DRENPA-3360 file (N, C-alpha, C; in nm, 2 decimals, always signed):
BEGIN
1 = MTSPTPPS = -1.86/+0.87/+2.24/-1.85/+0.94/+2.11/-1.83/+0.83/+2.00 ~ -1.91/+0.83/+1.91/-1.90/+0.73/+1.80/-1.79/+0.78/+1.70 ~ -1.72/+0.68/+1.64/-1.62/+0.72/+1.54/-1.69/+0.75/+1.41 ~ -1.63/+0.84/+1.33/-1.69/+0.88/+1.20/-1.69/+0.76/+1.11 ~ -1.80/+0.76/+1.02/-1.81/+0.65/+0.92/-1.70/+0.67/+0.82 ~ -1.62/+0.57/+0.79/-1.52/+0.58/+0.69/-1.57/+0.61/+0.55 ~ -1.50/+0.69/+0.47/-1.55/+0.72/+0.34/-1.56/+0.59/+0.25 ~ -1.66/+0.58/+0.17/-1.67/+0.47/+0.08/-1.57/+0.47/-0.03;
9 = LDIQSSLH = -1.55/+0.36/-0.09/-1.46/+0.35/-0.21/-1.53/+0.37/-0.34 ~ -1.48/+0.43/-0.43/-1.55/+0.44/-0.56/-1.52/+0.32/-0.64 ~ -1.61/+0.29/-0.73/-1.61/+0.17/-0.81/-1.49/+0.15/-0.89 ~ -1.45/+0.27/-0.96/-1.33/+0.26/-1.05/-1.21/+0.22/-0.97 ~ -1.19/+0.28/-0.85/-1.07/+0.24/-0.77/-1.07/+0.09/-0.73 ~ -1.19/+0.05/-0.69/-1.20/-0.09/-0.65/-1.17/-0.18/-0.77 ~ -1.22/-0.15/-0.89/-1.20/-0.24/-1.00/-1.05/-0.24/-1.04 ~ -0.99/-0.13/-1.02/-0.84/-0.12/-1.06/-0.76/-0.21/-0.96;
17 = QIQTSVGI = -0.80/-0.21/-0.83/-0.73/-0.30/-0.74/-0.75/-0.45/-0.77 ~ -0.88/-0.48/-0.81/-0.91/-0.62/-0.84/-0.83/-0.66/-0.97 ~ -0.83/-0.57/-1.06/-0.76/-0.60/-1.19/-0.61/-0.62/-1.16 ~ -0.55/-0.54/-1.07/-0.41/-0.56/-1.04/-0.38/-0.70/-0.98 ~ -0.47/-0.73/-0.88/-0.45/-0.86/-0.82/-0.47/-0.98/-0.91 ~ -0.57/-0.97/-1.00/-0.60/-1.08/-1.10/-0.48/-1.09/-1.19 ~ -0.42/-0.98/-1.23/-0.31/-0.98/-1.32/-0.19/-1.05/-1.26 ~ -0.17/-1.03/-1.13/-0.06/-1.09/-1.06/-0.08/-1.25/-1.05;
25 = IRGYFDLF = -0.21/-1.28/-1.02/-0.24/-1.43/-1.02/-0.22/-1.49/-1.15 ~ -0.26/-1.42/-1.26/-0.25/-1.47/-1.40/-0.10/-1.49/-1.43 ~ -0.02/-1.40/-1.39/+0.12/-1.41/-1.42/+0.19/-1.53/-1.35 ~ +0.15/-1.55/-1.22/+0.21/-1.66/-1.15/+0.15/-1.79/-1.19 ~ +0.02/-1.79/-1.24/-0.03/-1.91/-1.30/+0.04/-1.96/-1.42 ~ +0.08/-1.86/-1.51/+0.16/-1.89/-1.62/+0.30/-1.95/-1.59 ~ +0.36/-1.89/-1.48/+0.49/-1.94/-1.43/+0.47/-2.08/-1.38 ~ +0.36/-2.10/-1.30/+0.34/-2.23/-1.24/+0.32/-2.34/-1.35;
33 = CMDPSREN = +0.25/-2.30/-1.46/+0.24/-2.40/-1.56/+0.37/-2.44/-1.62 ~ +0.46/-2.35/-1.63/+0.59/-2.38/-1.69/+0.69/-2.44/-1.58 ~ +0.67/-2.39/-1.46/+0.76/-2.43/-1.35/+0.68/-2.44/-1.23 ~ +0.62/-2.56/-1.20/+0.53/-2.58/-1.08/+0.61/-2.59/-0.95 ~ +0.69/-2.48/-0.92/+0.77/-2.48/-0.80/+0.68/-2.44/-0.68 ~ +0.73/-2.48/-0.57/+0.65/-2.45/-0.44/+0.64/-2.30/-0.42 ~ +0.74/-2.22/-0.46/+0.74/-2.08/-0.44/+0.63/-2.01/-0.52 ~ +0.62/-2.05/-0.65/+0.52/-2.00/-0.74/+0.38/-2.04/-0.69;
41 = KETMGEEI = +0.37/-2.16/-0.65/+0.24/-2.21/-0.60/+0.20/-2.13/-0.47 ~ +0.29/-2.10/-0.38/+0.26/-2.03/-0.26/+0.22/-1.89/-0.29 ~ +0.29/-1.82/-0.38/+0.27/-1.68/-0.41/+0.13/-1.67/-0.48 ~ +0.10/-1.76/-0.57/-0.03/-1.76/-0.63/-0.14/-1.78/-0.53 ~ -0.12/-1.87/-0.44/-0.22/-1.89/-0.33/-0.24/-1.77/-0.24 ~ -0.13/-1.70/-0.21/-0.14/-1.57/-0.13/-0.22/-1.47/-0.20 ~ -0.20/-1.45/-0.34/-0.28/-1.35/-0.41/-0.42/-1.39/-0.42 ~ -0.45/-1.52/-0.44/-0.59/-1.56/-0.45/-0.66/-1.53/-0.31;
49 = YYLSRMLE = -0.60/-1.56/-0.20/-0.66/-1.53/-0.07/-0.68/-1.37/-0.06 ~ -0.57/-1.30/-0.10/-0.58/-1.15/-0.10/-0.70/-1.10/-0.18 ~ -0.72/-1.15/-0.30/-0.83/-1.11/-0.38/-0.96/-1.14/-0.31 ~ -0.97/-1.26/-0.26/-1.10/-1.30/-0.19/-1.13/-1.21/-0.07 ~ -1.02/-1.17/+0.00/-1.04/-1.08/+0.12/-1.08/-0.94/+0.07 ~ -1.02/-0.90/-0.04/-1.06/-0.77/-0.09/-1.21/-0.76/-0.13 ~ -1.25/-0.86/-0.20/-1.39/-0.87/-0.24/-1.49/-0.87/-0.12 ~ -1.45/-0.94/-0.02/-1.53/-0.94/+0.11/-1.54/-0.80/+0.17;
57 = KLSQFYDP = -1.42/-0.73/+0.17/-1.42/-0.60/+0.23/-1.50/-0.50/+0.15 ~ -1.49/-0.51/+0.01/-1.57/-0.42/-0.07/-1.72/-0.45/-0.06 ~ -1.76/-0.57/-0.05/-1.90/-0.60/-0.03/-1.95/-0.54/+0.10 ~ -1.87/-0.53/+0.20/-1.91/-0.47/+0.33/-1.93/-0.32/+0.31 ~ -1.84/-0.26/+0.23/-1.84/-0.12/+0.21/-1.97/-0.07/+0.14 ~ -2.01/-0.16/+0.04/-2.13/-0.12/-0.04/-2.26/-0.17/+0.03 ~ -2.25/-0.23/+0.14/-2.37/-0.27/+0.22/-2.38/-0.18/+0.34 ~ -2.47/-0.08/+0.35/-2.47/+0.01/+0.46/-2.49/-0.06/+0.60;
65 = AKREASQD = -2.56/-0.17/+0.60/-2.58/-0.25/+0.72/-2.45/-0.31/+0.78 ~ -2.35/-0.33/+0.69/-2.22/-0.39/+0.73/-2.11/-0.29/+0.74 ~ -2.13/-0.17/+0.69/-2.02/-0.08/+0.68/-1.95/-0.05/+0.81 ~ -2.02/-0.03/+0.92/-1.96/+0.00/+1.05/-1.87/-0.11/+1.09 ~ -1.90/-0.23/+1.05/-1.82/-0.35/+1.10/-1.71/-0.38/+0.99 ~ -1.69/-0.30/+0.89/-1.60/-0.34/+0.78/-1.45/-0.33/+0.83 ~ -1.42/-0.24/+0.93/-1.28/-0.24/+0.98/-1.26/-0.35/+1.08 ~ -1.15/-0.42/+1.06/-1.12/-0.53/+1.15/-0.99/-0.49/+1.23;
73 = VKEIEVLK = -1.00/-0.41/+1.33/-0.89/-0.35/+1.40/-0.83/-0.46/+1.49 ~ -0.70/-0.49/+1.47/-0.63/-0.58/+1.55/-0.49/-0.53/+1.58 ~ -0.42/-0.61/+1.67/-0.29/-0.57/+1.71/-0.19/-0.62/+1.60 ~ -0.11/-0.53/+1.55/-0.01/-0.56/+1.44/+0.13/-0.53/+1.49 ~ +0.21/-0.63/+1.48/+0.36/-0.61/+1.51/+0.42/-0.55/+1.38 ~ +0.46/-0.42/+1.39/+0.49/-0.34/+1.27/+0.61/-0.40/+1.19 ~ +0.72/-0.44/+1.25/+0.83/-0.49/+1.18/+0.80/-0.62/+1.11 ~ +0.73/-0.71/+1.18/+0.69/-0.83/+1.11/+0.60/-0.81/+1.00;
81 = FLQGLFQT = +0.51/-0.72/+1.01/+0.41/-0.68/+0.90/+0.49/-0.63/+0.78 ~ +0.58/-0.54/+0.80/+0.65/-0.48/+0.69/+0.75/-0.58/+0.63 ~ +0.81/-0.67/+0.71/+0.89/-0.77/+0.65/+0.82/-0.86/+0.56 ~ +0.69/-0.90/+0.60/+0.61/-0.98/+0.51/+0.58/-0.91/+0.38 ~ +0.54/-0.78/+0.38/+0.51/-0.71/+0.26/+0.64/-0.69/+0.18 ~ +0.75/-0.67/+0.24/+0.88/-0.65/+0.17/+0.91/-0.78/+0.09 ~ +0.89/-0.90/+0.16/+0.93/-1.02/+0.09/+0.83/-1.05/-0.03 ~ +0.71/-1.02/-0.01/+0.61/-1.03/-0.12/+0.65/-0.95/-0.25;
89 = FQKQNKNH = +0.68/-0.82/-0.23/+0.72/-0.74/-0.34/+0.86/-0.77/-0.39 ~ +0.95/-0.82/-0.31/+1.08/-0.86/-0.35/+1.07/-0.98/-0.45 ~ +0.98/-1.07/-0.42/+0.96/-1.19/-0.51/+0.90/-1.15/-0.64 ~ +0.81/-1.05/-0.64/+0.73/-1.01/-0.76/+0.81/-0.92/-0.84 ~ +0.91/-0.85/-0.79/+0.98/-0.75/-0.87/+1.13/-0.77/-0.85 ~ +1.18/-0.88/-0.91/+1.32/-0.91/-0.89/+1.41/-0.82/-0.97 ~ +1.36/-0.74/-1.06/+1.45/-0.66/-1.15/+1.48/-0.53/-1.08 ~ +1.42/-0.50/-0.96/+1.44/-0.37/-0.90/+1.53/-0.39/-0.77;
97 = SFSLAAEG = +1.60/-0.29/-0.73/+1.67/-0.29/-0.60/+1.57/-0.24/-0.49 ~ +1.55/-0.32/-0.39/+1.45/-0.30/-0.30/+1.50/-0.31/-0.16 ~ +1.48/-0.21/-0.07/+1.54/-0.22/+0.07/+1.43/-0.19/+0.17 ~ +1.46/-0.25/+0.29/+1.37/-0.23/+0.41/+1.45/-0.16/+0.51 ~ +1.39/-0.05/+0.56/+1.46/+0.04/+0.66/+1.37/+0.06/+0.78 ~ +1.43/+0.04/+0.90/+1.35/+0.07/+1.03/+1.45/+0.15/+1.12 ~ +1.40/+0.27/+1.15/+1.49/+0.36/+1.24/+1.42/+0.38/+1.37 ~ +1.47/+0.33/+1.48/+1.42/+0.35/+1.61/+1.28/+0.28/+1.63;
105 = VPKDFCIA = +1.26/+0.17/+1.56/+1.13/+0.10/+1.58/+1.17/-0.03/+1.66 ~ +1.12/-0.04/+1.78/+1.15/-0.17/+1.86/+1.10/-0.29/+1.79 ~ +1.17/-0.40/+1.81/+1.13/-0.53/+1.75/+0.99/-0.57/+1.77 ~ +0.93/-0.55/+1.89/+0.80/-0.59/+1.92/+0.70/-0.48/+1.93 ~ +0.73/-0.37/+1.86/+0.64/-0.25/+1.86/+0.51/-0.28/+1.79 ~ +0.40/-0.25/+1.85/+0.27/-0.29/+1.79/+0.17/-0.17/+1.78 ~ +0.09/-0.17/+1.68/-0.02/-0.07/+1.67/-0.15/-0.14/+1.65 ~ -0.26/-0.07/+1.67/-0.39/-0.12/+1.66/-0.46/-0.06/+1.53;
113 = TDAFFLEE = -0.47/-0.14/+1.43/-0.53/-0.09/+1.30/-0.58/-0.20/+1.22 ~ -0.64/-0.17/+1.11/-0.69/-0.28/+1.02/-0.57/-0.32/+0.92 ~ -0.52/-0.44/+0.94/-0.41/-0.49/+0.86/-0.44/-0.49/+0.71 ~ -0.56/-0.53/+0.68/-0.59/-0.54/+0.53/-0.59/-0.40/+0.47 ~ -0.65/-0.30/+0.53/-0.65/-0.17/+0.47/-0.51/-0.10/+0.47 ~ -0.43/-0.13/+0.58/-0.30/-0.08/+0.58/-0.21/-0.14/+0.47 ~ -0.22/-0.27/+0.45/-0.15/-0.34/+0.35/-0.20/-0.29/+0.21 ~ -0.33/-0.26/+0.19/-0.38/-0.22/+0.07/-0.32/-0.08/+0.03;
121 = CLRALLEN = -0.31/+0.01/+0.13/-0.26/+0.14/+0.11/-0.11/+0.13/+0.07 ~ -0.03/+0.05/+0.14/+0.11/+0.04/+0.11/+0.13/-0.03/-0.02 ~ +0.05/-0.13/-0.05/+0.06/-0.19/-0.19/+0.05/-0.09/-0.30 ~ -0.05/+0.00/-0.29/-0.07/+0.10/-0.39/+0.05/+0.19/-0.40 ~ +0.11/+0.23/-0.29/+0.23/+0.31/-0.29/+0.35/+0.24/-0.35 ~ +0.36/+0.11/-0.32/+0.47/+0.04/-0.37/+0.46/+0.01/-0.52 ~ +0.34/-0.02/-0.56/+0.31/-0.04/-0.71/+0.34/+0.09/-0.78 ~ +0.30/+0.20/-0.73/+0.33/+0.33/-0.79/+0.48/+0.35/-0.80;
129 = AFKHTPPQ = +0.56/+0.32/-0.69/+0.70/+0.33/-0.69/+0.77/+0.25/-0.80 ~ +0.72/+0.12/-0.81/+0.78/+0.03/-0.91/+0.75/+0.08/-1.05 ~ +0.64/+0.13/-1.07/+0.60/+0.18/-1.20/+0.68/+0.29/-1.25 ~ +0.73/+0.38/-1.16/+0.80/+0.50/-1.20/+0.95/+0.50/-1.16 ~ +1.01/+0.38/-1.12/+1.15/+0.37/-1.09/+1.22/+0.29/-1.18 ~ +1.33/+0.34/-1.24/+1.42/+0.25/-1.33/+1.47/+0.14/-1.25 ~ +1.50/+0.02/-1.32/+1.54/-0.10/-1.25/+1.67/-0.08/-1.16 ~ +1.76/+0.01/-1.21/+1.89/+0.03/-1.13/+1.87/+0.12/-1.01;
137 = KEITLGAN = +1.76/+0.18/-0.99/+1.74/+0.27/-0.88/+1.67/+0.20/-0.77 ~ +1.69/+0.25/-0.64/+1.64/+0.18/-0.53/+1.51/+0.23/-0.48 ~ +1.42/+0.13/-0.43/+1.30/+0.17/-0.37/+1.31/+0.12/-0.22 ~ +1.26/+0.21/-0.13/+1.27/+0.18/+0.01/+1.14/+0.18/+0.08 ~ +1.11/+0.07/+0.15/+0.99/+0.06/+0.24/+1.05/+0.07/+0.38 ~ +1.00/+0.17/+0.46/+1.06/+0.19/+0.59/+0.97/+0.24/+0.69 ~ +1.02/+0.25/+0.81/+0.94/+0.30/+0.93/+1.03/+0.37/+1.03 ~ +0.98/+0.47/+1.10/+1.05/+0.53/+1.21/+0.95/+0.59/+1.31;
145 = TEKGKMTI = +1.00/+0.60/+1.43/+0.92/+0.66/+1.54/+0.99/+0.78/+1.59 ~ +0.91/+0.89/+1.61/+0.96/+1.01/+1.67/+0.85/+1.10/+1.72 ~ +0.87/+1.17/+1.83/+0.78/+1.27/+1.88/+0.64/+1.22/+1.89 ~ +0.62/+1.10/+1.94/+0.49/+1.04/+1.97/+0.41/+1.00/+1.85 ~ +0.48/+0.97/+1.74/+0.41/+0.92/+1.62/+0.50/+0.82/+1.54 ~ +0.44/+0.74/+1.46/+0.51/+0.65/+1.38/+0.49/+0.69/+1.23 ~ +0.59/+0.68/+1.15/+0.58/+0.70/+1.01/+0.62/+0.58/+0.93 ~ +0.53/+0.53/+0.84/+0.57/+0.43/+0.75/+0.58/+0.49/+0.61;
153 = FVANFGVG = +0.69/+0.47/+0.54/+0.71/+0.54/+0.42/+0.75/+0.45/+0.30 ~ +0.73/+0.50/+0.18/+0.78/+0.44/+0.06/+0.85/+0.55/-0.01 ~ +0.98/+0.53/-0.04/+1.06/+0.63/-0.11/+1.13/+0.57/-0.23 ~ +1.14/+0.65/-0.33/+1.21/+0.60/-0.46/+1.27/+0.72/-0.54 ~ +1.35/+0.68/-0.63/+1.41/+0.77/-0.72/+1.36/+0.74/-0.86 ~ +1.27/+0.82/-0.91/+1.21/+0.79/-1.04/+1.16/+0.92/-1.10 ~ +1.03/+0.94/-1.10/+0.97/+1.06/-1.16/+0.94/+1.15/-1.04 ~ +1.01/+1.27/-1.04/+0.98/+1.37/-0.93/+0.85/+1.44/-0.95;
161 = IPQKLQQS = +0.80/+1.50/-0.85/+0.67/+1.57/-0.85/+0.69/+1.72/-0.82 ~ +0.68/+1.81/-0.91/+0.70/+1.95/-0.88/+0.60/+2.00/-0.77 ~ +0.65/+2.10/-0.70/+0.57/+2.15/-0.58/+0.43/+2.19/-0.62 ~ +0.41/+2.25/-0.73/+0.28/+2.30/-0.77/+0.18/+2.19/-0.81 ~ +0.23/+2.07/-0.83/+0.15/+1.96/-0.86/+0.12/+1.86/-0.74 ~ +0.19/+1.89/-0.63/+0.18/+1.79/-0.52/+0.04/+1.79/-0.46 ~ -0.03/+1.90/-0.46/-0.16/+1.90/-0.40/-0.26/+1.82/-0.49 ~ -0.23/+1.79/-0.61/-0.32/+1.72/-0.70/-0.29/+1.57/-0.72;
169 = IFEPFFQV = -0.18/+1.53/-0.66/-0.13/+1.40/-0.69/-0.22/+1.29/-0.64 ~ -0.30/+1.31/-0.54/-0.40/+1.21/-0.49/-0.53/+1.21/-0.56 ~ -0.55/+1.30/-0.66/-0.68/+1.30/-0.73/-0.69/+1.19/-0.83 ~ -0.80/+1.13/-0.85/-0.82/+1.02/-0.94/-0.78/+1.06/-1.08 ~ -0.71/+0.98/-1.16/-0.67/+1.00/-1.29/-0.56/+1.10/-1.31 ~ -0.51/+1.17/-1.21/-0.40/+1.26/-1.22/-0.27/+1.19/-1.25 ~ -0.19/+1.24/-1.34/-0.06/+1.19/-1.37/+0.03/+1.30/-1.40 ~ +0.15/+1.29/-1.34/+0.26/+1.39/-1.37/+0.30/+1.39/-1.51;
177 = KKDYRSPG = +0.32/+1.26/-1.56/+0.35/+1.24/-1.70/+0.24/+1.15/-1.76 ~ +0.17/+1.19/-1.86/+0.06/+1.11/-1.91/+0.10/+0.98/-1.96 ~ +0.04/+0.87/-1.91/+0.06/+0.74/-1.96/-0.07/+0.67/-1.99 ~ -0.10/+0.65/-2.11/-0.23/+0.60/-2.15/-0.25/+0.45/-2.12 ~ -0.14/+0.38/-2.08/-0.15/+0.24/-2.04/-0.19/+0.23/-1.89 ~ -0.19/+0.34/-1.82/-0.22/+0.34/-1.68/-0.34/+0.43/-1.65 ~ -0.44/+0.39/-1.57/-0.56/+0.48/-1.54/-0.53/+0.59/-1.45 ~ -0.41/+0.59/-1.38/-0.38/+0.70/-1.29/-0.46/+0.70/-1.16;
185 = LGLSIAKK = -0.49/+0.58/-1.11/-0.57/+0.56/-0.99/-0.49/+0.52/-0.86 ~ -0.37/+0.47/-0.88/-0.29/+0.41/-0.77/-0.28/+0.50/-0.65 ~ -0.24/+0.63/-0.66/-0.22/+0.71/-0.55/-0.36/+0.76/-0.48 ~ -0.46/+0.77/-0.57/-0.59/+0.81/-0.51/-0.65/+0.69/-0.43 ~ -0.62/+0.57/-0.47/-0.65/+0.45/-0.39/-0.58/+0.45/-0.26 ~ -0.45/+0.48/-0.26/-0.37/+0.48/-0.14/-0.43/+0.58/-0.04 ~ -0.47/+0.70/-0.09/-0.52/+0.81/-0.01/-0.66/+0.77/+0.05 ~ -0.74/+0.70/-0.03/-0.87/+0.65/+0.03/-0.85/+0.56/+0.14;
193 = FADILRHP = -0.76/+0.46/+0.13/-0.74/+0.37/+0.24/-0.68/+0.44/+0.36 ~ -0.59/+0.53/+0.34/-0.53/+0.61/+0.45/-0.64/+0.69/+0.52 ~ -0.73/+0.75/+0.45/-0.84/+0.82/+0.51/-0.93/+0.73/+0.59 ~ -0.96/+0.61/+0.54/-1.04/+0.51/+0.62/-0.97/+0.48/+0.75 ~ -0.84/+0.46/+0.75/-0.77/+0.43/+0.87/-0.74/+0.55/+0.96 ~ -0.77/+0.67/+0.91/-0.74/+0.79/+0.98/-0.59/+0.81/+1.01 ~ -0.51/+0.77/+0.91/-0.36/+0.78/+0.91/-0.33/+0.88/+0.80 ~ -0.29/+1.01/+0.83/-0.26/+1.10/+0.73/-0.15/+1.05/+0.63;
201 = LDIESDGK = -0.17/+1.08/+0.50/-0.07/+1.04/+0.40/-0.02/+1.17/+0.33 ~ +0.11/+1.19/+0.33/+0.18/+1.31/+0.28/+0.28/+1.27/+0.18 ~ +0.32/+1.37/+0.10/+0.42/+1.35/+0.00/+0.53/+1.45/+0.02 ~ +0.65/+1.41/-0.02/+0.77/+1.49/-0.02/+0.85/+1.46/-0.14 ~ +0.89/+1.56/-0.22/+0.96/+1.54/-0.34/+1.05/+1.66/-0.37 ~ +1.17/+1.63/-0.43/+1.26/+1.74/-0.47/+1.22/+1.80/-0.61 ~ +1.11/+1.75/-0.67/+1.06/+1.80/-0.80/+1.14/+1.74/-0.92 ~ +1.24/+1.67/-0.89/+1.32/+1.61/-1.00/+1.31/+1.46/-1.01;
209 = NYVRFSLT = +1.36/+1.39/-0.91/+1.34/+1.24/-0.92/+1.31/+1.17/-0.79 ~ +1.34/+1.24/-0.67/+1.31/+1.18/-0.54/+1.17/+1.20/-0.50 ~ +1.10/+1.09/-0.45/+0.97/+1.10/-0.40/+0.96/+1.01/-0.28 ~ +0.89/+1.07/-0.18/+0.87/+0.99/-0.05/+0.72/+1.01/-0.01 ~ +0.65/+0.90/+0.00/+0.51/+0.91/+0.06/+0.52/+0.85/+0.20 ~ +0.46/+0.93/+0.29/+0.47/+0.90/+0.43/+0.33/+0.89/+0.49 ~ +0.31/+0.77/+0.56/+0.18/+0.74/+0.63/+0.21/+0.76/+0.78 ~ +0.14/+0.86/+0.84/+0.16/+0.89/+0.98/+0.06/+0.82/+1.07;
217 = IPSSFFIK = +0.11/+0.74/+1.17/+0.02/+0.67/+1.26/+0.04/+0.74/+1.40 ~ -0.06/+0.82/+1.44/-0.06/+0.89/+1.57/-0.04/+0.79/+1.69 ~ +0.00/+0.84/+1.80/+0.03/+0.76/+1.92/-0.10/+0.70/+1.98 ~ -0.22/+0.76/+1.94/-0.34/+0.70/+1.99/-0.37/+0.56/+1.93 ~ -0.29/+0.52/+1.83/-0.30/+0.39/+1.77/-0.20/+0.29/+1.83 ~ -0.11/+0.34/+1.91/+0.00/+0.26/+1.97/-0.06/+0.16/+2.07 ~ +0.00/+0.05/+2.08/-0.03/-0.05/+2.19/+0.08/-0.04/+2.29 ~ +0.05/+0.00/+2.41/+0.16/+0.02/+2.51/+0.20/-0.12/+2.56;
225 = P = +0.33/-0.14/+2.58/+0.38/-0.27/+2.63/+0.34/-0.29/+2.78;
% end
């Protein structure tokens, strides 16, 4: 049985992600010019590599002959993967309180998925959380395992999402509070990458200020020890 062809990415979402990465590189380049520290140099290098990888992936998606091979499924050690992502965002967003939580996830627990697409999905969720969370409030990147599945989540206290709007939150350009400085594409991008990976993405919110986005990884993606 052949696996379904993953949905293609729309051009607007792709450009938004490229613009975000270029903006990060530009910011670190400015810092590097003022303070050519090793940390700034390494972070700028990481973002340049990330942007190059993104462009490579997007070129595969828009080439029908290469689309089937666009996913690069490999073994990923979950905690190590999340710690790397945590450290990257902690360096880039020093004004926020940021925590990493893992409940019942063994140290060497591994899954088989595309690390680039998984990171892209979580980046979009984290960027959304930072955008809507006051500096004094905490943002949590976490994971847990239960009942034959793993959940990787991003939770924050910022702009709550009323129940009646939660079905629309993943639509392109949708915003709970209109902000003309933002295109409103972040969550739709996260959903597209989740769909590519076949990892369901869900939202939980109290409608006031708490929001949690959960990416579910079924046991069929687990690598047994």
